[in-house]
C-alpha positions as CSV (number, residue, x, y, z in Angstrom):
1,M,-24.0,-13.3,19.9
2,V,-24.2,-10.2,17.8
3,Y,-20.7,-9.2,18.7
4,F,-19.4,-12.7,18.0
5,L,-21.0,-12.7,14.5
6,K,-19.4,-9.3,13.8
7,F,-16.1,-10.7,14.9
8,L,-16.4,-13.7,12.5
9,A,-17.6,-11.6,9.6
10,S,-14.6,-9.4,9.7
11,F,-12.4,-12.4,8.7
12,I,-14.4,-13.1,5.5
13,L,-14.4,-9.5,4.3
14,P,-11.4,-7.3,3.4
15,P,-9.0,-6.7,5.0
16,G,-9.6,-9.8,7.2
17,I,-9.9,-12.3,4.3
18,F,-6.5,-11.2,3.0
19,I,-4.9,-11.8,6.5
20,V,-6.4,-15.3,6.6
21,L,-5.2,-16.1,3.1
22,I,-1.7,-14.9,3.8
23,F,-1.5,-17.0,7.0
24,V,-2.7,-20.1,5.0
25,L,-0.1,-19.4,2.3
26,A,2.6,-19.0,5.0
27,W,1.5,-22.3,6.6
28,K,1.7,-24.2,3.3
29,I,5.2,-22.7,2.5
30,F,6.4,-23.7,6.0
31,W,5.3,-27.3,5.7
32,H,6.6,-27.6,2.2
33,A,9.9,-26.3,3.5
34,Q,9.8,-29.0,6.3
35,D,9.4,-31.7,3.7
36,R,12.3,-30.5,1.7
37,W,14.4,-29.3,4.6
38,D,14.6,-26.0,2.8
39,D,15.8,-23.2,5.2
40,R,15.1,-20.5,2.6
41,L,11.4,-21.4,2.3
42,R,11.2,-21.7,6.1
43,T,12.6,-18.2,6.5
44,L,10.2,-16.9,3.8
45,A,7.3,-18.4,5.7
46,M,8.4,-16.7,9.0
47,I,8.8,-13.4,7.2
48,L,5.3,-13.7,5.8
49,V,3.9,-14.5,9.2
50,T,5.7,-11.6,10.8
51,L,4.6,-9.0,8.2
52,N,1.1,-10.4,8.3
53,L,0.9,-10.0,12.0
54,I,2.0,-6.4,11.8
55,F,-0.6,-5.8,9.1
56,Y,-3.2,-7.6,11.2
57,F,-2.6,-5.4,14.3
58,L,-2.6,-2.3,12.2
59,C,-6.1,-3.3,11.1
60,T,-7.4,-3.6,14.7
61,N,-9.1,-0.9,16.9
62,L,-7.0,-2.2,19.8
63,V,-3.9,-0.6,18.2
64,A,-5.7,2.2,16.4
65,E,-7.3,3.6,19.5
66,R,-4.0,3.8,21.2
67,M,-2.0,5.3,18.3
68,M,-4.7,7.8,17.3
69,G,-5.5,8.5,21.0
70,H,-1.8,9.4,21.7
71,L,-1.8,11.8,18.7
72,E,-5.2,13.4,19.6
73,S,-4.2,14.0,23.2
74,R,-1.4,16.3,22.5
75,F,-3.7,19.4,23.0
76,D,-6.8,19.8,25.1
77,P,-9.5,22.4,24.2
78,P,-9.3,25.3,26.6
79,Q,-12.3,25.5,29.0
80,D,-12.5,29.3,28.5
81,P,-11.1,30.1,25.1
82,E,-10.1,33.7,24.5
83,G,-9.1,35.2,21.1
84,D,-9.9,37.9,18.6
85,V,-10.4,35.6,15.6
86,I,-11.1,31.9,14.8
87,V,-9.0,30.2,12.2
88,M,-10.4,27.0,10.7
89,L,-8.3,24.9,8.4
90,G,-9.8,23.0,5.5
91,G,-9.6,19.2,5.1
92,G,-11.3,18.2,1.9
93,A,-14.4,19.1,-0.1
94,M,-16.4,17.7,-3.0
95,S,-17.3,20.2,-5.7
96,D,-20.1,18.3,-7.3
97,A,-21.8,16.8,-4.2
98,P,-25.4,18.1,-3.7
99,D,-26.0,20.1,-0.5
100,V,-28.9,21.7,1.2
101,D,-28.3,25.1,-0.2
102,G,-26.3,24.5,-3.3
103,I,-23.7,22.2,-4.9
104,G,-20.5,21.4,-3.1
105,S,-20.0,20.0,0.3
106,L,-17.3,19.5,2.9
107,C,-15.9,16.1,3.8
108,A,-16.4,14.6,7.2
109,S,-13.4,16.0,9.0
110,P,-13.8,19.7,7.9
111,A,-17.6,19.4,8.5
112,N,-16.8,18.5,12.2
113,R,-14.3,21.3,12.4
114,L,-17.0,23.7,11.1
115,L,-19.4,22.6,13.7
116,T,-16.9,23.5,16.4
117,T,-16.1,26.8,14.7
118,V,-19.8,27.8,14.6
119,R,-20.2,27.1,18.3
120,L,-17.1,29.0,19.2
121,H,-18.3,31.9,17.0
122,K,-21.6,32.0,18.8
123,M,-19.8,31.9,22.1
124,L,-17.2,34.6,21.4
125,G,-18.7,36.7,18.5
126,V,-15.3,37.0,16.8
127,P,-14.6,36.8,13.0
128,I,-13.8,33.5,11.3
129,I,-11.0,32.9,8.9
130,L,-11.5,29.9,6.6
131,S,-8.3,28.6,5.1
132,G,-8.2,26.1,2.2
133,G,-8.1,26.1,-1.5
134,Q,-9.0,23.7,-4.3
135,V,-6.3,21.0,-4.0
136,Y,-7.2,18.9,-7.1
137,S,-9.2,19.7,-10.2
138,D,-12.1,17.5,-9.1
139,T,-12.3,18.7,-5.5
140,G,-14.1,21.6,-4.1
141,A,-12.8,25.1,-3.1
142,E,-12.8,24.3,0.6
143,A,-13.0,27.8,2.1
144,R,-15.7,29.0,-0.3
145,I,-17.9,26.0,0.4
146,A,-17.3,26.4,4.2
147,G,-18.2,30.1,3.9
148,R,-21.5,29.2,2.2
149,V,-22.4,26.7,4.9
150,L,-21.5,29.2,7.6
151,E,-23.9,31.8,6.1
152,S,-26.6,29.2,5.9
153,L,-26.1,28.6,9.6
154,G,-26.6,32.2,10.4
155,V,-23.1,33.6,10.5
156,S,-23.0,37.1,9.1
157,P,-21.0,37.4,5.9
158,D,-19.0,40.4,7.3
159,K,-17.7,38.0,10.0
160,I,-16.3,35.5,7.4
161,I,-12.9,35.9,5.8
162,T,-11.8,33.3,3.2
163,E,-8.3,32.3,2.2
164,T,-8.7,30.2,-1.0
165,E,-5.1,29.7,-2.3
166,S,-3.5,27.2,0.2
167,I,-3.3,23.5,-0.7
168,N,-1.4,22.2,2.4
169,T,-0.9,23.0,6.1
170,T,2.2,25.0,5.6
171,Q,0.4,27.3,3.1
172,N,-2.6,27.4,5.4
173,A,-0.3,29.0,8.0
174,E,1.7,31.2,5.6
175,F,-1.4,32.7,3.9
176,T,-3.4,33.0,7.1
177,E,-0.5,34.9,8.7
178,E,-0.8,37.6,6.0
179,I,-4.5,38.0,6.7
180,L,-3.9,38.2,10.5
181,R,-1.3,40.9,10.0
182,K,-3.5,42.8,7.5
183,H,-6.5,42.9,9.9
184,G,-4.5,43.3,13.1
185,F,-5.6,40.1,14.7
186,E,-3.2,39.1,17.5
187,R,-4.7,36.0,19.2
188,P,-6.1,33.5,16.8
189,I,-8.0,30.4,18.0
190,L,-7.0,27.6,15.7
191,V,-9.6,24.9,14.9
192,T,-8.6,21.7,13.2
193,S,-8.9,18.0,13.7
194,A,-7.3,16.7,16.9
195,F,-5.0,14.4,15.0
196,H,-3.8,17.3,12.8
197,M,-3.3,19.9,15.5
198,R,0.3,19.1,16.3
199,R,1.4,19.7,12.7
200,A,-0.8,22.7,12.3
201,V,0.6,24.4,15.4
202,L,4.1,23.8,14.2
203,A,3.3,25.3,10.8
204,F,2.0,28.5,12.5
205,E,5.0,28.6,14.9
206,Q,7.2,28.7,11.8
207,Q,5.3,31.8,10.7
208,R,5.9,33.3,14.1
209,V,2.2,33.1,14.9
210,E,1.1,32.0,18.4
211,V,-2.2,30.3,18.3
212,V,-4.7,29.0,20.8
213,P,-5.2,25.4,19.8
214,Y,-8.8,24.2,19.8
215,P,-8.8,20.6,18.6
216,A,-12.0,19.1,17.1
217,D,-13.2,16.1,15.1
218,Y,-12.0,13.5,17.6
219,L,-11.9,10.0,16.1
220,V,-11.3,7.7,19.1
221,P,-12.3,7.8,22.8
222,R,-10.0,9.3,25.3
223,N,-10.2,6.3,27.6
224,P,-10.8,3.2,25.5
225,I,-12.1,0.0,27.1
226,F,-11.0,-3.4,25.9
227,H,-13.5,-5.6,24.2
228,Y,-12.6,-8.7,22.1
229,T,-14.2,-7.2,19.0
230,K,-11.5,-4.6,19.0
231,L,-9.2,-7.4,17.8
232,R,-11.2,-7.9,14.6
233,P,-9.5,-6.4,11.4
234,T,-11.3,-3.5,9.9
235,S,-10.5,-1.0,7.1
236,E,-11.5,1.9,9.4
237,A,-8.8,0.9,12.0
238,L,-6.2,0.6,9.2
239,L,-7.2,4.0,8.0
240,F,-6.7,5.5,11.5
241,N,-3.3,3.9,11.9
242,V,-2.2,5.0,8.4
243,T,-3.4,8.6,9.3
244,V,-1.2,8.5,12.4
245,L,1.8,7.4,10.4
246,Q,1.2,10.0,7.7
247,E,0.8,12.8,10.3
248,S,4.1,11.7,11.9
249,L,5.9,11.7,8.6
250,R,4.4,15.0,7.5
251,T,5.2,16.6,10.9
252,F,8.8,15.5,10.5
253,V,8.9,17.0,7.0
254,T,7.3,20.3,8.2
255,W,9.8,20.5,11.1
256,T,12.8,19.6,9.0
257,F,12.1,21.3,5.6
258,K,9.3,23.8,6.6
259,F,7.1,22.3,3.9
């Protein structure tokens, strides 16, 4: 009963309510076209239904789990990772958000990446390079905030190197390559979100840097199981699908224009 109520509720809240309203509008246009024998209105109704169906499925976890799962499964974390440095890429921060030991906090994805980074550091004892600058005037300096959090978690400051100028993945790779060369690091372990790893590896390859991919921050299960509630429209599922489409487009741009 709980699942069924959740399923119904999703159609009276956004984005579900908009899907319902567009279907109602298309139905009214179709029957109006039938009365007038208007082929143009009938075609318009069919176009609305088709576009709405596409939008509906993009709002479902049924599609999101498969699209995001395909992207996240490109790389598997090595069972016995080996490297001489850990490179963690930024993914968003808030400069004015209160935190345990100061002001400024990481967003969800980089926070998950940081958790993996700390555990790898405790396992291997190698230095950490944090790559990520302040993308917008009202966002946080990602590497500096991540460095402060690492220190609060017990990582020695002399094991932390920050790169604070990059504002996209291509610059992450470009500026990190300079640090790797300066310090003589030869086998970096790259930590970023699983959905972002393909583009990140490509960016480092373009800088002639061979990395050991260590994906983190998984968003969907590896082996999803069908349940009818995965057919309910949710904003989270839409966000996942849009993220996949964005990553595909940005990977193409990185591969084509090295940007």
